[in-house]
N, C-alpha and C positions, 0 to 999 in steps of 0.2 A: 721502326716497331710496326709491327700489322696488327692494329686497332679489330677487336672481339666482333665477330660477326653480330650483327644486330637482328634479334627477333621479327618474324615475319608481324604483319599486321593484325592477321587472325590468330595468332598466339597472344600476342599483347592483351587483345581485346577479350579474349578466352581467360586472362589473369583476371581481368578487371571486373568481367561477369561472374566468376567466380567467388572471387571477394567481397564484391555486392551484394550477391545472393545469402552468400555466408553470414554477413553483417546483418541483413534483414531478418533470417531467420532466429538470429541471436536477438535481435531487437522483440523480437514476437514472442521467444521463449522467455527473457526477461520479463517480459510485460505479465504474462500467466503465471509465471512465480511470486511476482510482487502482488499478485490479484489475490491468490490462493494459499499464500503462505503468511505465517505471522514475520514482523521483522527482526525477529532474533534468529528465528531459524532460515531465513533468506540469506541475511548475511553471513551466518554460518557456513552456508554453501558457496557463497563468492569466495570466502577467502579459498576455494578449492583451486580457484582457477590458477593461481600460480603454480601449484603443482602438476594439472594439467600441461602448462605450458613449457614446464619444465621436461615434461614427458616428451611431448610433441619437438621440442628444440634437440632433445639426445637424438631421435630418429631421423629426422629431417635435416638439421644443421648441423650432426657431430658436433654438440654442446658439451663440453669436458665440464665434470662438476668434480670440483676440488673440495677439500674440508670447510674452507672458507665462504665458497659459493653453498654448498649443504648448510652450513650454519646460516647464511645469511635467509636462505629460501624457509627454514623451519622458525625463526626467528620471528620473520614477517607475516607469515601465515599464523603462528601464536597471537599477534597483534594483534590482527584482523579478528581472531577468534575471542578475544579479551573484549572487544566492542559487543558482543551480545550479552555481556552480561551487565553492561551499564543498566541505569535508570531508565525508565522508560521504552523499554523494548518487549515490552508484554505484548501477550497473544492476543489481538484484538478481534482475530478471523474466527467465525462458528461456520466455517465449511466443513462438509461431510468428509469424509476419509476418501472418498475417491477425488473429490477435489484436490484434497491434500496429497496426495498421490501425484497426481498430475502437474501440479505445481512444483513439487519437488523434482519429479523425472525433467521437466520442462529447465527450472532453474540448473540441475546438474550438466544437462545438456547443453545452455548456454554458457556457462562455466567453461565447458571443454569446448565449444565451437568459438569462444573469443579467444582462448589460448592454440587454438590450431590456428585460426586467423592471424594473428599474431607471427606464427612460427612459417606458416607460407609467405607471409608479406618478405620475411627473410630469406626464406629459401629462393623467391621469385627475385627477390633484387638479387642476390649473389650469384644465381645459376643459370638464371634466364635474361634477364632484363641486363646486367652486369655494367650497370653504370651509377656512377655516386654523385648526384647532383641535385640541386633544390627543385629544378624542374620535374627532375623525375619523382621526388614526394609529391607535387603537387598533380601531377597526373594521375597517380596513384588514390589521392585521397579523392580528387574531383571525380573520376569515372565510376569509382567503386562506391562513392555516395551517390551517385546520379543514379547507379543501378539500384542502389539500396532504396532509395527513394521513390523510384518507379513500382518496383516489386512492393513495397508499402502499399502506395496508393493502388495499386492493382486489386489486392487485397482486400485493402478496406472497401474498393466500389464491389466488387463481386461479392462479398460477404454482408452487403446492406449495413455497414456499420458506420458509414458517413451520415446515415437517418438520424443518428444521435446526437452530431456535432452540434447542432445548434441548440439542444438542449444542455447539453453536457457546459457549451459556452454561457448560456443565461444562468446556471446553477453556480456558475465560479463566482465565490463569496467576493471575491474583488473585483468583479466587472470584467466585462467584455473586453475591454481596454488591455486590462490586466492580462487577462489569460491570452492575448493576442502577443501581447510584450514577452510575456514569460516562453511562449512557443519561440518567437523570432530570436531572444537571447540564448536560450538552452541551444538552439540550432548554431548561435555565433560561435559560442563558448565550448562547444562537442565539435566544431572543423578546428579552432585553434587548438583543445587537445589531440586532437587526432593527427595535427601537424605534428607535435613533439614528440608522439608515440610514432609515425613511423620514421621521423628523423634521428630517434634515436635507437631505431632497430636499423637504420642504413648504416650511422658511425657506431654503435656498439653489437649490440645484438637485442633480439625478441623477448630473451629472457631477461636483459638490464630493463628493457622498456617495460615489461611486467615488472620488474622491482621495484620502479618508481611509482608505477600504479597504486601499488601496496602500500610503500611508503607514506601515498598521501592519506591512505583512509584513516589510519588515528590521527592524523593533525585536525580534519575537520573537527572532528569532537571540540578539539582545544582550542579552535580558531572562534568556535561558536562560545566559548565561554567569554572571548572579549568583545565579540562582535553583536553577540544575542544575551550575553549577560547568565548563560546556565552554568548551573551547580559544577565546580572541577571537584571529582573524586579522584581516589586511587586508582581505580582501573585506567580512565583517560592517562594518567600519568604511565602508569606502568605499559601500556599499549604503545605509547610514543615514544617509550625509553625503547623499549625491545625493536622498535621498527627502525630507530637511527642507528641502534647496534647493527642490528641485519645489514642495514644499508652502507655502513662503515665497514662492516667486514666483506661484504664485496668489491664496493673500492678498493679495498686493503688487496684485494685476488687482482682487481685489474691494475693496480699498481706493481705487486709483483712480477706480471705478466709483462707488462711494458718494462720495467727493469732488466729481465731476463732477455727479450726482443733485443733492447739497447744494447747486452752487454756481451749476445752473440754478434751482432753486428761490428761491435768493435773488435772484439776477436778473429773476426774474419777480415778486418780490412787491416788488422794489424800482420797478419799472418800473408795476406794477399803482399803487402809491402815488404815482408822479408823475402818474398819470393823474387822480386822483381831487381834487387840486385846479382841473386845468382844467375838470374837468365840472362842479365845486361852481359856478365861474365862471358859465358857464354858463347853469347853472338859474337863478341871480339875474340874470341879463338877460333 
């Protein structure tokens, strides 16, 4: 068996640079959106990420859409939208219409961009890298994160934003140590999250990876009820119910696909087994 030809170092480096720059741009746009938009509007736009990912997966990865997958996407999107209407999501921003428009455009762009990143990751894994191993996952995570960090650092230095970091740290209510530890643990958890995301893309698909992300959104407010003693209301329960329903719908479609695949393999093996005696008889005569 001839092993597939590995891409050149230049091609692989270009992939990491592209994904890293897209991640850096996404982070920047998400930050602008969070700064200029109310939480309710921001959360509502974030729910569109699943739709963008489905769109890009259709064209880049030939993603098939069955009734159960479409049902899953609709339910998960609705569960995310429901979170907008929970108490505590009031508008605390008093920005001008211009800043509101900028925040809206940046958040939509970031949602579309992250959906594109997930779809491109699957495309590069299947069509270019053509390897399925944990080392491939780690290479993508490390190198794209390195490129994204360098791009953001250059932007921070070029814009002069670094001058306000000391003031931001001093004004942090919990103190400097808590400020630093928050950044450190956020970075660590983000890398663990990325391992899961890229791993799911490698093993299943970019769309399934985004489905898992959407599943987690309504679960967070429910966990806050137990850990932070927040109030449980009907909207949180309904959002979690829709998310679980949507997830089960997607898993059921995967079960059907796996069942059909095994059935076809079994039928093919039976046909080959039935042909062997006939071929042996012909060889005898």
